MIFI-114823 format. One record per residue (C-alpha): residue in one letter; x, y, z. Coordinates in steps of 0.1 Angstrom, whole numbers, plus 5000, padded with zeros to 4 digits. Example, Ala and Ser with C-alpha at 12.3 -4.5 7.8 and 13.67 -1.06 7.14 Angstrom:
MIFI-114823
A512349555078
S513749895071
***
This chain:
MIFI-114823
M506866776497
S507767086517
D504567256506
T502566956518
L504166956552
S503767336557
A500067336549
P497867426578
A496067156597
G492667076582
A493467236548
G492666906532
R489066936542
A488567236519
S490367076490
A488466986458
P487066636457
P489066386437
P488266356400
G485366136392
S483866146428
A480966366416
S480166116388
R480165836413
R477766006436
S475366136409
P473565796403
A472865766441
R471566116442
L469266066412
L467865736425
K465665886452
P463966146430
L463465876403
L461865646429
L459565916442
V458466006406
A457865636399
L455765596431
L453765906422
V453065766387
V451965436402
L449665606427
L448065816399
A447465506378
L446065276405
P442365376400
L442565236365
Y443564886377
V442464816413
E439064746429
E436964986449
F437964836482
W441564936478
L440665286467
R438365326497
T441165196519
G443665436503
F441465736510
A441165626547
V444965586548
A445465936533
G443266086560
A445265906587
I448566016571
V447466386575
G446566336611
A449666136620
I451966396604
G450266666625
L450566466657
N454266386649
L454966756646
L453666796682
V454966476699
G457966366678
T459366706669
T458766916700
G458366636726
Q454866736738
L452766436747
S449166486736
L446266236739
A443666496726
H444166426689
A440666256687
F439066576700
F440566786673
L439566526647
A436066556660
V436066936658
G436966916621
A434466646613
V431566796632
S432267146619
Y432267026583
T429066826588
Y427267106604
I428367386580
S427867186548
G424966966559
E421267016555
S418667086582
G415966846592
G415366486585
L412966206593
G411866086628
T414466166655
R416666346629
A414066616623
A415766846647
L419066836629
R420567166619
G422867256590
L424067576572
E424067416538
L427167606527
P429567476500
P431567176512
I434867346505
V433767616530
G432967356555
M436367196551
V438267516555
V436167636585
G436567286601
V440367306598
L440367666612
L438167576641
A440267276650
G443367506649
L441567756671
A440767486696
G444367386697
L445467746701
L443067786731
F444567486747
S448167586741
P448467806773
I447767496794
A450267296773
A452867566778
R452767516816
L452867136816
R455266866805
G455266486800
I452666276815
Y450966576831
L450366726797
G449066396784
V446566366813
A445366726808
S444866666770
L442966356778
G440366566794
L439566716760
V438566376747
F436066316775
I434666666769
G434366596732
V432566266736
H430066426760
V429366716736
L428866476707
N426366276727
T424366576740
W424566846713
T421966656692
P420966936667
V424566966655
T426066616660
G422966396658
G423566266694
F424265906701
N423165796667
G425266046649
R424466196615
S425366146578
V428166346563
P427466566532
E429366466501
F432366676491
S432266886460
L434467156445
F433167406420
G430267196411
F432266876407
S431066606431
F433466356447
G430766156463
N428666026434
D428565976396
D427266316387
P428766426364
Q429766096348
L433466066341
F435465806322
V439265786319
L440565536294
G437265366294
V437165326332
P434265496350
F435465726377
R432865706405
A433065816442
A435965576451
E438165686423
R437466056429
L438066036466
W441365856459
Y442666156440
L441366396466
G443066206494
L446266176474
V446466556468
L445666646504
A448166396519
L450866506495
L450266876504
A450366796541
Y453566596537
L455366876517
F454267146541
A455566946571
R458866876554
N459467236544
L458467346579
L460967136596
R463667246572
S462967616580
R464167826609
P460967766629
G461367396624
R464867396638
A463567596668
L460867326674
Q463467056673
T465467256699
L462467256722
R462366876721
D466066846732
S465967106759
E463567396766
V466267566788
A468767546760
A466267676735
S465367966757
V469068056761
M469368046723
G466568306720
V463668076712
N460368196727
V459367866742
Q455667946750
A455068106716
Y456467816697
K454567566717
A451367756709
R452267766672
V452967396670
F449667316688
L447867536662
V449467356633
S449067016647
S445367076655
M444767206620
Y446266886606
A443966696629
G440966896617
L441666816581
S442166456590
G438766456608
V437066596577
M438666316555
Y437766056581
A434166166581
L434066156543
S435565806543
I432965646566
G430065866555
S428765946590
I429966076624
A429165926658
P430565976693
E432265636694
S434265746663
F436265996683
G437065826716
L440265766734
T441065466713
V441465686683
S444065906701
I445965586711
L445965456675
Y447465786663
L450265756689
A450865396677
M451165536642
I453965776650
V455765546673
L455765266647
G456765516619
G459465696639
L459165996662
G460266316644
S460066166609
V457466296585
A457865996561
G457865766592
A454465906603
A453065836568
L454365476569
G452965416604
A449565566595
A449365336564
F450265026585
V447865096614
T444965206592
A445164956564
L445864646584
P442464606601
L440664666568
V442864416549
F442364156576
Q438564206574
Q438564176536
F440563856536
A439263706569
D438163386551
V441663296539
L443863416568
P444663166596
L443063226630
V441163526616
S437463516611
A434463746604
P432563866635
G430363606650
E432063306633
G434463216661
G438263266661
V439863616663
A438063906647
A439864096620
G440164416640
I441364246671
A443964046652
A445264366636
R445664526670
Y447564226683
L449864256653
F450664616655
G450864596693
L453564336689
A455164566663
I455264856687
I457064636713
L459564516688
V460264876676
V460765006711
L463164726719
F465164706688
E464765016667
P463365326686
G463565516653
G460665316640
L460265226603
A462165546594
G465065426616
F465165096596
A465265296564
N468065516576
R470065216587
F469765056553
R470665386537
R473865426557
R474865066549
G474265146512
R476465446514
G479165256533
S479264986506
A479265246478
R482365406494
G484165076493
P487064956514
G489165266506
S486765496524
G488565446557
S491865566543
P493465886557
S492866066524
A489166046531
G489566296560
P487366366589
A484966566567
S483966266546
A483266066577
S481166336594
S479166406562
T477666056563
T476266096598
V474466426594
P470766346595
D468166496573
P466766796591
S463266696582
D463766346596
P465766376629
P466266066650
A463665986676
Q464366056712
G466265776727
S467465636694
S471065626685
T472765796656
R475165516648
***
């Protein structure tokens, strides 16, 4: 007893956990990796069982996920409001189309120009040029904040639409131009040459693009997660909280703002290439202000600062109009264009507009905030009624409130 009373305060925090506690936690720790592996297996097997519509939708969602993650690094992680995401998407899409496309055509398209380089070269150069465009804009971004930065970035969208309409030999002008099919080392992702069968199922363009989108989205997700867990990622999160505090701590504010604009723009460039591949053509109206607003809606719905939340928000906003359009004949109040009622695209925007209002009012952390709330409830129920006993100590209570460094709470959200 005397030894216990003479022990220094807080010594209990460093003591070994009670016997059996590791075994009680191990199933919960193994559950998340098992669920991720199961999800990956399902995604890999989907082309064997689903129709072409769902595969095409999945590729469009994958492209949106890449762009949303990039925008979330800029807006959600560092707190820099940008409405220029559509411009950087256009840079990637147009660069890919010009570099890998063919020259000439019929009628008004006879003046089109293209370098006819391999598609992988067009994709890489498109991503790099989009990053360069973001880097060139970063000095302006370093001097502005909040709504002023948003208005300044909005000017890029207007410039981009004007260039798309007038630079006819490269962009095709008002009518746009077709996008060359993607291929890698002679293997085409846009047609049936060469023919490919897996378990008796023919793998055509939709199946091949599905796997291409899955790989690119997974790589973008893993890179962003690892970035936010690294030292530069923590510096970016410090910028979001307070630029003055970050400067005092030794963070080069302007340099990190430039770097995050570079990374975010490169994400947008890759997303633009995937978007062009998914619709098969580029046109000025495909990269207007509406696209930038939709990407902001994605990250707000998913959760500002959360990589997984950005992916969920992108899937919701991108897939919903397509699903409504596919099932317009069975959904109430939704109809095909020209048949009366509410068009599928308009109905989808009403729905996720309402979702944004509800998220801002009740869960600023977005879909990721809901997931974190259920996770904390699950941990609380797993600890049981004895978790509040003095033996648990302050350390056990604080360990449950430390957020994942890759998924910090959004600005304005609580950490309850």
